[in-house]
C-alpha positions as CSV (number, residue, x, y, z in Angstrom):
1,M,-4.5,54.7,-51.1
2,A,-4.0,52.1,-54.0
3,D,-1.0,52.6,-55.7
4,E,-1.1,53.8,-59.2
5,Q,1.6,52.5,-61.2
6,T,0.5,49.3,-60.7
7,R,-1.0,47.3,-63.2
8,A,-3.7,44.9,-63.6
9,E,-3.0,41.1,-63.9
10,P,-4.2,39.9,-67.1
11,V,-7.4,38.4,-67.6
12,H,-7.6,35.2,-68.9
13,V,-11.1,35.6,-71.4
14,P,-11.9,32.6,-72.6
15,V,-11.7,31.6,-76.6
16,D,-14.0,28.5,-78.5
17,E,-12.2,27.8,-81.0
18,S,-14.9,24.9,-82.7
19,H,-15.8,26.3,-86.1
20,I,-12.3,27.9,-86.5
21,V,-10.8,28.2,-90.0
22,A,-7.4,28.2,-90.6
23,T,-6.1,29.8,-94.1
24,Y,-2.8,30.6,-95.2
25,A,-1.9,33.9,-96.1
26,N,1.1,35.4,-98.1
27,F,-0.2,38.9,-98.3
28,C,-2.0,41.2,-97.4
29,R,-3.7,44.4,-97.9
30,V,-4.5,47.3,-95.1
31,T,-7.3,49.9,-95.6
32,G,-9.2,51.9,-93.5
33,T,-11.4,54.6,-92.6
34,P,-11.2,56.8,-89.7
35,E,-13.0,54.4,-87.4
36,E,-11.9,51.2,-88.9
37,L,-8.8,49.7,-89.6
38,I,-9.7,46.7,-92.1
39,V,-7.3,44.1,-93.0
40,D,-7.6,41.9,-96.3
41,F,-5.7,39.2,-96.9
42,G,-5.2,36.6,-99.5
43,L,-2.8,34.2,-101.9
44,N,0.2,35.1,-104.2
45,K,1.0,32.4,-106.3
46,Q,3.8,34.3,-107.9
47,V,7.1,33.5,-106.9
48,G,9.0,36.0,-109.1
49,G,8.8,37.6,-112.5
50,T,7.6,40.9,-114.1
51,S,4.2,40.5,-114.9
52,P,1.7,40.0,-111.4
53,E,-1.4,38.3,-111.6
54,T,-4.5,38.9,-110.0
55,I,-4.4,38.3,-105.9
56,Q,-7.5,36.3,-105.1
57,L,-8.4,37.6,-101.7
58,T,-10.0,35.2,-99.6
59,Q,-10.8,36.9,-96.1
60,R,-11.3,40.0,-94.9
61,I,-10.8,41.3,-90.6
62,I,-12.6,44.5,-89.8
63,V,-11.2,46.2,-86.0
64,N,-11.4,49.2,-84.4
65,F,-8.4,51.1,-83.9
66,Y,-8.2,50.2,-80.6
67,T,-8.1,46.4,-81.3
68,A,-5.9,47.3,-84.3
69,K,-3.2,48.5,-81.7
70,R,-3.6,45.4,-79.5
71,L,-3.0,43.5,-82.1
72,A,0.5,45.3,-83.7
73,Y,1.2,44.9,-80.4
74,A,1.0,41.2,-80.2
75,L,2.7,40.8,-83.6
76,G,5.6,42.4,-83.1
77,H,6.3,41.2,-79.8
78,A,6.0,37.1,-81.3
79,V,7.7,38.6,-84.6
80,A,10.5,39.8,-81.9
81,R,10.4,36.8,-79.7
82,H,11.1,34.5,-83.5
83,E,13.9,36.4,-85.1
84,Q,15.5,36.3,-81.2
85,A,15.7,32.5,-81.3
86,F,16.3,32.0,-85.6
87,G,17.4,35.3,-86.8
88,N,16.5,38.6,-88.9
89,L,14.0,38.1,-91.0
90,E,14.7,39.9,-94.5
91,T,11.5,41.2,-95.8
92,D,12.8,42.1,-98.7
93,V,12.5,39.4,-101.5
94,Q,14.8,40.9,-103.4
95,K,17.4,41.2,-100.5
96,R,16.5,37.2,-99.5
97,V,17.2,36.0,-102.6
98,V,20.6,37.7,-103.1
99,S,21.5,36.6,-100.0
100,Q,20.7,32.9,-100.4
101,Q,22.4,32.9,-103.9
102,S,25.5,34.2,-102.4
103,K,25.7,31.2,-99.8
104,A,25.2,28.4,-102.7
């Protein structure tokens, strides 16, 4: 009788990266439907100030919720490893600015 608690070994999935295009994004927007999650990426050129410029979206990724959950887990794991090695990542821009000013 097979042990139901035993997890299968991860399967290596071959990938072809010959046509991959890398684009930098510092902005993302998440929307969706009951079946899919839509993640748009773009570049926010505005560093500070009060009147936002239009953000040009350049990439759209559409995934089902199963893939989205696997992606969320993988991203969470990668960020946790980064923070373990380099310290906490503050996502609130105002707190980062105040923190850096107090160090000066």
